Wavefront OBJ file of the C-alpha trace (Angstrom):
o trace
v 28.837 38.470 2.319
v 25.757 40.227 2.916
v 24.663 39.688 -0.610
v 25.270 36.104 -0.246
v 23.143 35.850 2.624
v 20.637 37.696 1.045
v 20.407 35.353 -1.833
v 20.399 32.159 0.475
v 17.374 33.668 2.328
v 15.663 34.238 -1.058
v 16.212 30.839 -2.045
v 14.994 29.336 1.198
v 11.802 31.410 0.905
v 11.280 29.985 -2.583
v 11.829 26.687 -1.492
v 9.152 26.936 1.438
v 6.848 28.684 -0.853
v 7.059 25.720 -3.550
v 6.732 23.004 -0.793
v 3.706 24.935 0.615
v 2.012 24.810 -2.857
v 2.906 21.110 -3.621
v 1.498 20.348 -0.066
v -1.932 21.952 -0.866
v -1.665 20.516 -4.289
v -1.414 16.922 -2.531
v -3.801 17.486 0.336
v -6.518 19.440 -1.581
v -8.212 16.314 -3.416
v -8.667 14.424 0.017
v -10.066 17.597 1.560
v -12.688 17.673 -1.311
v -13.670 14.338 -0.873
v -13.981 14.697 3.024
v -16.111 17.909 2.699
v -18.126 16.415 -0.461
v -19.058 13.248 1.784
v -20.494 15.300 4.352
v -22.198 17.942 2.240
v -25.884 18.008 1.479
v -26.555 15.828 -1.580
v -28.836 18.435 -3.464
v -26.487 21.295 -2.654
v -23.449 19.320 -3.759
v -25.255 18.353 -7.043
v -25.731 21.973 -7.853
v -22.474 23.124 -6.880
v -19.502 23.397 -9.539
v -15.720 24.097 -8.832
v -13.703 24.223 -5.875
v -14.898 22.701 -2.790
v -13.264 24.319 0.456
v -16.277 23.595 3.108
v -19.164 21.399 3.185
v -22.355 22.443 1.644
v -24.928 22.208 4.404
v -24.230 19.010 6.465
v -25.581 15.666 5.855
v -24.349 11.999 6.678
v -26.797 10.391 4.329
v -23.825 9.174 2.080
v -22.323 7.377 5.230
v -25.720 5.711 5.953
v -26.190 4.687 2.547
v -22.718 2.920 2.458
v -22.716 1.672 6.083
v -26.172 -0.127 5.692
v -24.642 -2.297 3.408
v -24.426 -5.710 5.090
v -21.458 -6.558 3.214
v -19.334 -3.492 4.741
v -18.499 -5.766 7.970
v -17.501 -8.762 6.079
v -15.482 -6.662 3.723
v -13.346 -4.983 6.569
v -12.943 -8.595 8.230
v -11.743 -9.953 5.108
v -9.205 -7.128 4.271
v -7.924 -7.091 7.467
v -7.476 -10.783 7.481
v -5.783 -10.539 4.121
v -3.640 -7.733 5.240
v -2.142 -9.531 8.340
v -1.687 -12.768 6.459
v -0.249 -11.344 3.253
v 2.024 -8.914 5.081
v 3.261 -11.655 7.590
v 4.194 -13.983 4.523
v 5.452 -11.101 2.315
v 7.949 -10.113 5.242
v 9.043 -13.713 6.230
v 10.004 -14.656 2.405
v 11.233 -11.346 1.363
v 13.539 -11.168 4.554
v 14.742 -14.766 4.130
v 15.398 -14.324 0.279
v 17.170 -10.862 0.567
v 19.478 -12.187 3.443
v 20.170 -15.221 1.261
v 21.208 -13.311 -1.663
v 23.152 -10.553 0.086
v 25.587 -13.161 1.577
v 28.894 -13.668 -0.589
v 29.794 -17.252 -1.622
v 26.267 -18.331 -1.546
v 25.801 -20.593 -4.675
v 23.983 -19.252 -7.677
v 23.146 -15.952 -6.040
v 23.945 -14.045 -9.017
v 21.814 -16.100 -11.410
v 18.798 -16.120 -8.857
v 19.225 -12.407 -8.791
v 18.878 -11.947 -12.487
v 16.058 -14.262 -12.779
v 13.907 -12.023 -10.093
v 14.889 -9.036 -12.097
v 13.667 -10.711 -15.094
v 10.071 -10.995 -13.972
v 9.774 -7.076 -13.165
v 10.018 -6.494 -16.934
v 8.288 -9.525 -18.207
v 4.749 -11.134 -17.358
v 3.179 -14.004 -18.369
v -0.156 -12.279 -18.776
v -3.635 -12.533 -17.067
v -4.758 -15.605 -18.598
v -1.536 -17.981 -18.127
v -1.680 -16.474 -14.395
v -5.322 -17.759 -14.172
v -4.900 -20.707 -15.397
v -1.877 -21.506 -13.407
v -3.956 -20.760 -10.190
v -6.679 -22.672 -11.159
v -4.408 -25.767 -12.078
v -2.765 -25.400 -8.402
v -6.056 -25.251 -6.756
v -6.084 -21.952 -5.423
v -9.236 -20.675 -7.415
v -11.697 -19.081 -4.964
v -9.238 -19.335 -2.034
v -7.176 -16.955 0.001
v -4.226 -18.544 -1.282
v -4.993 -17.206 -4.679
v -4.744 -13.506 -3.375
v -1.621 -14.078 -1.255
v 0.762 -16.552 -2.988
v 0.914 -15.196 -6.560
v 2.454 -12.061 -5.080
v 4.210 -13.403 -2.176
v 7.430 -11.400 -2.908
v 7.613 -8.239 -4.517
v 11.093 -8.180 -6.561
v 11.555 -4.523 -6.018
v 11.018 -4.924 -2.023
v 13.218 -7.900 -2.085
v 15.980 -5.855 -3.850
v 15.813 -2.951 -1.426
v 15.896 -5.138 1.536
v 18.929 -7.115 0.088
v 20.573 -3.834 -0.655
v 20.032 -2.875 3.126
v 21.470 -6.203 4.393
v 24.538 -5.528 2.361
v 25.513 -2.283 4.276
v 25.859 -4.304 7.509
v 29.322 -4.372 8.134
v 30.905 -7.918 7.408
v 32.776 -7.693 10.706
v 29.649 -8.371 12.587
v 28.562 -11.364 10.742
v 32.397 -12.796 11.102
v 32.418 -12.168 14.881
v 29.014 -14.126 15.132
v 30.288 -16.816 13.277
v 33.391 -17.292 15.610
v 31.198 -17.310 18.372
v 29.273 -20.196 17.386
v 26.234 -18.512 15.740
v 24.441 -19.712 12.948
v 22.481 -17.890 9.979
v 19.349 -17.638 11.818
v 20.855 -16.173 14.968
v 22.729 -13.951 12.544
v 19.731 -12.732 10.853
v 17.255 -12.198 13.819
v 20.123 -10.910 16.405
v 22.224 -8.997 13.990
v 20.794 -8.009 10.467
v 17.015 -7.421 11.737
v 17.645 -5.001 14.307
v 20.183 -3.046 12.446
v 17.459 -2.727 9.735
v 14.499 -1.395 11.464
v 13.906 1.446 9.221
v 13.640 -0.740 6.123
v 11.563 -3.338 7.671
v 8.892 -0.765 8.744
v 8.978 0.646 5.247
v 8.478 -2.724 3.613
v 5.724 -3.720 6.180
v 4.275 -0.358 5.199
v 4.340 -1.030 1.381
v 3.286 -4.484 1.518
v 0.096 -3.884 4.087
v -1.123 -0.779 1.705
v -0.824 -2.841 -1.335
v -2.977 -5.744 0.395
v -5.389 -3.090 1.561
v -5.902 -1.452 -1.697
v -6.047 -4.826 -3.960
v -9.152 -5.347 -5.572
v -8.137 -6.693 -9.052
v -7.114 -10.241 -8.214
v -10.236 -10.805 -5.797
v -12.348 -9.880 -8.744
v -10.670 -12.428 -11.130
v -9.836 -15.266 -8.589
v -12.507 -15.290 -5.912
v -16.317 -16.463 -6.809
v -17.621 -16.397 -3.269
v -19.038 -13.051 -2.097
v -18.233 -13.982 1.597
v -14.560 -13.693 0.689
v -14.487 -10.565 -0.784
v -12.350 -7.659 0.283
v -13.563 -4.151 1.380
v -12.180 -2.637 -1.907
v -14.328 -5.089 -4.029
v -17.296 -4.280 -1.995
v -16.858 -0.662 -2.428
v -16.362 -1.011 -6.039
v -19.836 -2.655 -6.359
v -21.293 0.023 -4.106
v -20.336 2.786 -6.694
v -21.031 0.580 -9.680
v -24.614 -0.102 -8.023
v -25.193 3.478 -7.263
v -24.282 4.644 -10.834
v -26.432 2.285 -12.519
v -29.543 2.863 -10.221
v -29.100 6.739 -10.860
v -31.200 6.693 -14.100
v -34.165 4.926 -12.465
v -34.303 6.345 -8.947
v -34.685 9.770 -8.307
v -33.374 9.316 -4.677
v -30.277 7.940 -5.826
v -29.444 10.606 -8.434
v -29.187 13.254 -5.510
v -27.061 10.665 -3.276
v -24.919 9.374 -6.087
v -22.071 11.965 -5.498
v -22.138 11.833 -1.706
v -21.975 7.994 -1.900
v -18.976 8.171 -3.939
v -17.265 10.478 -1.643
v -18.221 8.576 1.545
v -17.097 5.550 -0.127
v -13.832 6.802 -0.578
v -13.596 8.016 2.769
v -14.280 4.470 4.483
v -11.983 2.666 2.268
v -8.967 4.980 2.522
v -8.864 6.602 5.814
v -7.936 3.492 7.910
v -4.994 2.977 6.180
v -3.968 6.564 6.083
v -3.730 6.346 9.888
v -0.688 3.829 9.355
v 1.475 6.490 7.798
v 1.991 8.723 10.820
v 3.444 5.666 12.801
v 5.907 4.817 10.139
v 6.821 8.237 8.968
v 9.759 8.647 11.045
v 11.277 5.348 9.378
v 10.222 6.057 6.082
v 12.703 7.895 4.411
v 15.257 6.427 6.444
v 14.605 3.064 5.369
v 14.121 3.930 1.663
v 17.607 5.303 1.558
v 19.207 3.041 3.469
v 18.157 0.268 0.975
v 18.600 2.236 -2.222
v 22.356 3.227 -1.291
v 25.128 1.047 -1.381
v 28.414 2.260 0.168
l 1 2 3 4 5 6 7 8 9 10 11 12 13 14 15 16 17 18 19 20 21 22 23 24 25 26 27 28 29 30 31 32 33 34 35 36 37 38 39 40 41 42 43 44 45 46 47 48 49 50 51 52 53 54 55 56 57 58 59 60 61 62 63 64 65 66 67 68 69 70 71 72 73 74 75 76 77 78 79 80 81 82 83 84 85 86 87 88 89 90 91 92 93 94 95 96 97 98 99 100 101 102 103 104 105 106 107 108 109 110 111 112 113 114 115 116 117 118 119 120 121 122 123 124 125 126 127 128 129 130 131 132 133 134 135 136 137 138 139 140 141 142 143 144 145 146 147 148 149 150 151 152 153 154 155 156 157 158 159 160 161 162 163 164 165 166 167 168 169 170 171 172 173 174 175 176 177 178 179 180 181 182 183 184 185 186 187 188 189 190 191 192 193 194 195 196 197 198 199 200 201 202 203 204 205 206 207 208 209 210 211 212 213 214 215 216 217 218 219 220 221 222 223 224 225 226 227 228 229 230 231 232 233 234 235 236 237 238 239 240 241 242 243 244 245 246 247 248 249 250 251 252 253 254 255 256 257 258 259 260 261 262 263 264 265 266 267 268 269 270 271 272 273 274 275 276 277 278 279 280 281 282 283 284 285 286 287 288
């Protein structure tokens, strides 16, 4: 018995050590970026290897990034895209998942198969661009929000989560005269809060990090999201490094500061959704 307890303790200790190593591996890149962003540019340029603390102290990288007049515009546009895009995503995903999760709806299996088909096959960039332009969405917010209005994977997870709701609750509500909207908003959504929180997080992070579609479909710079503006700052700093001696020293800290400015706001969402994250994913991925 004592021998078994000793083995259990050793196993638990090994698990904690492994988890600690994985935590360090995952957190160190962000720590390196933050320390580099506030380091002295010249000292950082001469440094090679692991960076555990700032080399001197300088906010020059942040000053160079934030003095760009396009940064406030990018933040405004990105917040607008995140709010509108996430709202559109959730409305369509919830409605689609509810319809596909209910037994007896016509063409339910056929529609599900067609949706799954889109996960494996894509028309490609050129046909998508021609479609967006022919629909009159080019250089508009709709070009960023409508083509990806529903994520098939998120729809399937939400559908599976709705299927875990007991059938007896729906039947009782229908006996009391409730229609589909009442059943959805008063029964299914309150019982699926964890999955809803995870879906909101996934969609919001996706919109915050998106830049490729904006580069393809937007022509007006006043509509650029933050990530696309940050990409231009990185490219311009690298392009000017060969001709401007000051930029040579600032190039590295500008890169680090750009990463911090563009990622820290969205990282603040995770603590609020953390308690729902594992519960929501598991609820939507396992069917009893």
